[in-house]
C-alpha atoms as a printed R data frame, in Angstrom:
    type eleno elety resid chain resno       x       y       z
1   ATOM     1    CA   MET     A     1  16.288  15.580 -23.490
2   ATOM     2    CA   ALA     A     2  13.026  13.848 -22.653
3   ATOM     3    CA   ALA     A     3  11.408  14.340 -19.278
4   ATOM     4    CA   ARG     A     4  12.307  11.800 -16.641
5   ATOM     5    CA   LYS     A     5   9.931   9.046 -15.736
6   ATOM     6    CA   ILE     A     6   8.108   9.036 -12.396
7   ATOM     7    CA   ALA     A     7   7.348   5.412 -11.439
8   ATOM     8    CA   ALA     A     8   5.698   4.056  -8.306
9   ATOM     9    CA   GLY     A     9   6.087   0.527  -6.998
10  ATOM    10    CA   LEU     A    10   3.840  -1.030  -4.370
11  ATOM    11    CA   PHE     A    11   3.155  -4.390  -2.779
12  ATOM    12    CA   VAL     A    12  -0.603  -4.993  -2.859
13  ATOM    13    CA   SER     A    13  -2.916  -7.779  -1.703
14  ATOM    14    CA   LEU     A    14  -5.734  -9.192  -3.850
15  ATOM    15    CA   ASP     A    15  -8.205  -7.047  -1.927
16  ATOM    16    CA   GLY     A    16  -6.211  -3.886  -2.675
17  ATOM    17    CA   VAL     A    17  -4.475  -3.402   0.673
18  ATOM    18    CA   VAL     A    18  -1.125  -1.615   0.431
19  ATOM    19    CA   GLU     A    19  -0.723  -0.680   4.078
20  ATOM    20    CA   ALA     A    20   1.896  -2.386   6.258
21  ATOM    21    CA   PRO     A    21   3.181  -4.935   3.729
22  ATOM    22    CA   GLU     A    22   5.904  -5.830   6.226
23  ATOM    23    CA   THR     A    23   3.176  -7.726   8.133
24  ATOM    24    CA   TRP     A    24   1.999  -9.881   5.173
25  ATOM    25    CA   HIS     A    25   4.502  -9.676   2.307
26  ATOM    26    CA   PHE     A    26   7.513 -11.671   3.519
27  ATOM    27    CA   PRO     A    27   6.106 -15.208   3.023
28  ATOM    28    CA   TYR     A    28   6.026 -14.349  -0.712
29  ATOM    29    CA   LEU     A    29   9.545 -12.942  -0.903
30  ATOM    30    CA   SER     A    30  11.558 -14.806  -3.527
31  ATOM    31    CA   ALA     A    31  14.635 -14.352  -5.675
32  ATOM    32    CA   GLU     A    32  12.355 -13.367  -8.572
33  ATOM    33    CA   MET     A    33  10.584 -10.730  -6.500
34  ATOM    34    CA   GLN     A    34  13.903  -9.389  -5.226
35  ATOM    35    CA   ALA     A    35  15.055  -9.114  -8.853
36  ATOM    36    CA   ALA     A    36  11.854  -7.264  -9.785
37  ATOM    37    CA   VAL     A    37  12.226  -4.782  -6.925
38  ATOM    38    CA   GLY     A    38  15.973  -4.462  -7.517
39  ATOM    39    CA   GLY     A    39  15.254  -3.629 -11.152
40  ATOM    40    CA   MET     A    40  13.123  -0.672 -10.102
41  ATOM    41    CA   TYR     A    41  15.989   0.723  -8.038
42  ATOM    42    CA   ALA     A    42  18.572  -0.048 -10.725
43  ATOM    43    CA   GLU     A    43  16.906   2.248 -13.269
44  ATOM    44    CA   ALA     A    44  16.340   5.043 -10.749
45  ATOM    45    CA   ASP     A    45  18.622   7.875  -9.747
46  ATOM    46    CA   THR     A    46  16.166   9.330  -7.223
47  ATOM    47    CA   LEU     A    47  13.905   7.755  -4.611
48  ATOM    48    CA   LEU     A    48  10.828   9.818  -3.718
49  ATOM    49    CA   LEU     A    49   9.260   9.010  -0.354
50  ATOM    50    CA   GLY     A    50   6.415  10.281   1.767
51  ATOM    51    CA   ARG     A    51   7.063  10.998   5.429
52  ATOM    52    CA   ALA     A    52   5.845   7.695   6.861
53  ATOM    53    CA   THR     A    53   7.751   5.583   4.347
54  ATOM    54    CA   TYR     A    54  10.854   7.734   4.826
55  ATOM    55    CA   GLU     A    55  10.720   7.231   8.596
56  ATOM    56    CA   ALA     A    56  10.237   3.460   8.222
57  ATOM    57    CA   PHE     A    57  13.044   3.124   5.648
58  ATOM    58    CA   ALA     A    58  15.445   5.424   7.535
59  ATOM    59    CA   ALA     A    59  14.984   3.316  10.667
60  ATOM    60    CA   VAL     A    60  15.975   0.094   8.855
61  ATOM    61    CA   TRP     A    61  18.009   0.508   5.661
62  ATOM    62    CA   PRO     A    62  21.053   2.395   6.980
63  ATOM    63    CA   HIS     A    63  21.711  -0.615   9.241
64  ATOM    64    CA   GLN     A    64  21.460  -3.222   6.459
65  ATOM    65    CA   SER     A    65  24.063  -4.575   4.075
66  ATOM    66    CA   GLY     A    66  23.948  -6.240   0.702
67  ATOM    67    CA   GLU     A    67  23.118  -5.223  -2.822
68  ATOM    68    CA   MET     A    68  19.603  -3.901  -2.129
69  ATOM    69    CA   ALA     A    69  20.775  -1.940   0.929
70  ATOM    70    CA   GLU     A    70  23.618  -0.417  -1.084
71  ATOM    71    CA   ALA     A    71  21.168   0.644  -3.791
72  ATOM    72    CA   ILE     A    72  18.693   2.197  -1.347
73  ATOM    73    CA   ASN     A    73  21.308   3.813   0.894
74  ATOM    74    CA   GLY     A    74  23.311   5.160  -2.039
75  ATOM    75    CA   ILE     A    75  20.493   6.709  -4.053
76  ATOM    76    CA   ARG     A    76  19.368  10.339  -3.769
77  ATOM    77    CA   LYS     A    77  16.247  10.477  -1.612
78  ATOM    78    CA   LEU     A    78  13.619  13.215  -1.720
79  ATOM    79    CA   VAL     A    79  11.169  13.303   1.164
80  ATOM    80    CA   ALA     A    80   7.732  14.842   0.703
81  ATOM    81    CA   SER     A    81   6.476  16.031   4.080
82  ATOM    82    CA   THR     A    82   4.541  18.914   5.540
83  ATOM    83    CA   THR     A    83   5.528  17.992   9.100
84  ATOM    84    CA   LEU     A    84   9.235  17.118   9.040
85  ATOM    85    CA   THR     A    85  11.715  19.960   9.416
86  ATOM    86    CA   GLU     A    86  14.857  17.933   8.712
87  ATOM    87    CA   VAL     A    87  15.991  14.549   7.419
88  ATOM    88    CA   ASP     A    88  19.211  12.880   8.490
89  ATOM    89    CA   TRP     A    89  19.524   9.770   6.327
90  ATOM    90    CA   ALA     A    90  22.549  10.089   4.012
91  ATOM    91    CA   GLY     A    91  21.485  11.424   0.610
92  ATOM    92    CA   ALA     A    92  18.065  12.575   1.810
93  ATOM    93    CA   GLU     A    93  16.620  16.017   1.133
94  ATOM    94    CA   LEU     A    94  13.314  17.472   2.245
95  ATOM    95    CA   ILE     A    95  10.834  18.794  -0.315
96  ATOM    96    CA   GLY     A    96   9.209  21.832   1.218
97  ATOM    97    CA   GLY     A    97   6.168  23.725   0.022
98  ATOM    98    CA   ASP     A    98   4.124  22.478  -2.920
99  ATOM    99    CA   VAL     A    99   5.180  18.853  -3.378
100 ATOM   100    CA   LEU     A   100   3.329  18.389  -6.669
101 ATOM   101    CA   ALA     A   101   4.970  21.487  -8.159
102 ATOM   102    CA   ALA     A   102   8.375  20.252  -6.970
103 ATOM   103    CA   VAL     A   103   7.795  16.814  -8.532
104 ATOM   104    CA   LYS     A   104   6.616  18.396 -11.785
105 ATOM   105    CA   GLU     A   105   9.788  20.501 -11.887
106 ATOM   106    CA   LEU     A   106  11.907  17.434 -11.066
107 ATOM   107    CA   ALA     A   107  10.238  15.454 -13.869
108 ATOM   108    CA   GLU     A   108  11.119  18.169 -16.395
109 ATOM   109    CA   ARG     A   109  14.852  18.054 -15.548
110 ATOM   110    CA   PRO     A   110  17.246  15.604 -17.170
111 ATOM   111    CA   GLY     A   111  18.025  12.471 -15.210
112 ATOM   112    CA   GLY     A   112  17.033   8.906 -14.561
113 ATOM   113    CA   THR     A   113  13.801   7.496 -13.274
114 ATOM   114    CA   VAL     A   114  12.317   8.843 -10.051
115 ATOM   115    CA   THR     A   115  11.010   5.833  -8.120
116 ATOM   116    CA   VAL     A   116   8.295   6.182  -5.500
117 ATOM   117    CA   THR     A   117   8.167   3.312  -3.009
118 ATOM   118    CA   GLY     A   118   5.280   2.842  -0.600
119 ATOM   119    CA   SER     A   119   4.046   6.344   0.198
120 ATOM   120    CA   ILE     A   120   0.361   5.654  -0.443
121 ATOM   121    CA   SER     A   121  -0.886   9.255  -0.122
122 ATOM   122    CA   LEU     A   122   1.928  10.514  -2.329
123 ATOM   123    CA   VAL     A   123   1.201   7.907  -5.042
124 ATOM   124    CA   ARG     A   124  -2.491   8.861  -4.975
125 ATOM   125    CA   ALA     A   125  -1.640  12.560  -5.258
126 ATOM   126    CA   LEU     A   126   0.812  11.999  -8.131
127 ATOM   127    CA   LEU     A   127  -1.690   9.862 -10.003
128 ATOM   128    CA   GLY     A   128  -4.450  12.428  -9.430
129 ATOM   129    CA   ALA     A   129  -2.203  15.258 -10.687
130 ATOM   130    CA   ASP     A   130  -1.240  13.248 -13.805
131 ATOM   131    CA   LEU     A   131   2.413  13.156 -12.692
132 ATOM   132    CA   LEU     A   132   2.815   9.396 -12.441
133 ATOM   133    CA   ASP     A   133   4.136   7.719 -15.595
134 ATOM   134    CA   GLU     A   134   4.096   4.127 -14.343
135 ATOM   135    CA   LEU     A   135   2.403   2.216 -11.559
136 ATOM   136    CA   ARG     A   136   4.068  -1.101 -10.785
137 ATOM   137    CA   LEU     A   137   2.110  -3.434  -8.562
138 ATOM   138    CA   LEU     A   138   3.343  -6.689  -7.077
139 ATOM   139    CA   VAL     A   139  -0.036  -8.300  -6.392
140 ATOM   140    CA   HIS     A   140   0.208 -10.974  -3.711
141 ATOM   141    CA   PRO     A   141  -2.165 -13.995  -3.758
142 ATOM   142    CA   LEU     A   142  -3.539 -13.077  -0.368
143 ATOM   143    CA   VAL     A   143  -6.600 -11.332   1.067
144 ATOM   144    CA   VAL     A   144  -5.501  -9.169   3.988
145 ATOM   145    CA   GLY     A   145  -9.005  -8.042   4.960
146 ATOM   146    CA   THR     A   146  -8.217  -4.717   6.593
147 ATOM   147    CA   GLY     A   147  -5.891  -1.811   5.982
148 ATOM   148    CA   ARG     A   148  -5.447   1.151   3.675
149 ATOM   149    CA   ARG     A   149  -6.181   0.380   0.091
150 ATOM   150    CA   LEU     A   150  -4.461   2.010  -2.844
151 ATOM   151    CA   PHE     A   151  -7.825   3.116  -4.203
152 ATOM   152    CA   PRO     A   152 -10.299   3.592  -1.353
153 ATOM   153    CA   GLU     A   153 -14.047   3.656  -1.835
154 ATOM   154    CA   GLY     A   154 -15.118   6.924  -3.443
155 ATOM   155    CA   THR     A   155 -11.957   7.327  -5.537
156 ATOM   156    CA   ASP     A   156 -12.575   8.994  -8.884
157 ATOM   157    CA   PRO     A   157 -12.208   6.597 -11.824
158 ATOM   158    CA   VAL     A   158  -8.672   6.247 -13.192
159 ATOM   159    CA   SER     A   159  -8.050   4.514 -16.516
160 ATOM   160    CA   LEU     A   160  -4.800   2.573 -16.778
161 ATOM   161    CA   ASP     A   161  -3.178   0.609 -19.587
162 ATOM   162    CA   LEU     A   162  -1.380  -2.626 -18.721
163 ATOM   163    CA   ILE     A   163   2.049  -2.416 -20.383
164 ATOM   164    CA   ARG     A   164   3.785  -5.404 -18.799
165 ATOM   165    CA   SER     A   165   2.831  -8.455 -16.798
166 ATOM   166    CA   ALA     A   166   4.578 -11.472 -15.355
167 ATOM   167    CA   VAL     A   167   3.581 -14.244 -12.986
168 ATOM   168    CA   LEU     A   168   6.262 -15.074 -10.440
169 ATOM   169    CA   PRO     A   169   6.648 -18.728  -9.358
170 ATOM   170    CA   ASN     A   170   5.142 -17.931  -5.932
171 ATOM   171    CA   GLY     A   171   1.893 -16.678  -7.524
172 ATOM   172    CA   VAL     A   172   2.679 -12.971  -7.190
173 ATOM   173    CA   LEU     A   173   1.626 -10.937 -10.234
174 ATOM   174    CA   ASP     A   174   4.147  -8.320 -11.385
175 ATOM   175    CA   LEU     A   175   2.019  -5.746 -13.227
176 ATOM   176    CA   THR     A   176   3.064  -2.423 -14.733
177 ATOM   177    CA   TYR     A   177   0.461   0.152 -15.771
178 ATOM   178    CA   ARG     A   178   0.574   3.559 -17.423
179 ATOM   179    CA   PRO     A   179  -2.172   6.131 -17.136
180 ATOM   180    CA   ALA     A   180  -4.429   5.789 -20.203
């Protein structure tokens, strides 16, 4: 069986900010965007999260209802953290030790897509270690001005191939890249 796909999905502003999308993303939320995000979860059997994203999601999603909440709450969740000692969200497991080695081993096992949501440092590390198969960006028509960028100044060059693109009615670009 082929290796599983590791795919990351992020909300990003035109100026590259990926930090705190909950403060700028919601005016652009639409049925089309919900379908795009829902599609990422639908093809996944595992959700891979960094510590900060895990803590933010675990504080909100267990208390939500609806199709998206069911998908997120019901999926297996792996949490990459060097500081957490336990996770208590249903279906969550902690990845201890070498996260990149654990993800590489996970990618070599049979199964569905492993989706990474948010988790900026983790996405950077996976991309740098050549472990990320797809990078899906929902680029919002907005300049945030400040905040963590996906690729900060001084980042080594990374070549990507655009494999899919769509323009949502609200002006958000839905772009999927693969490492070149």
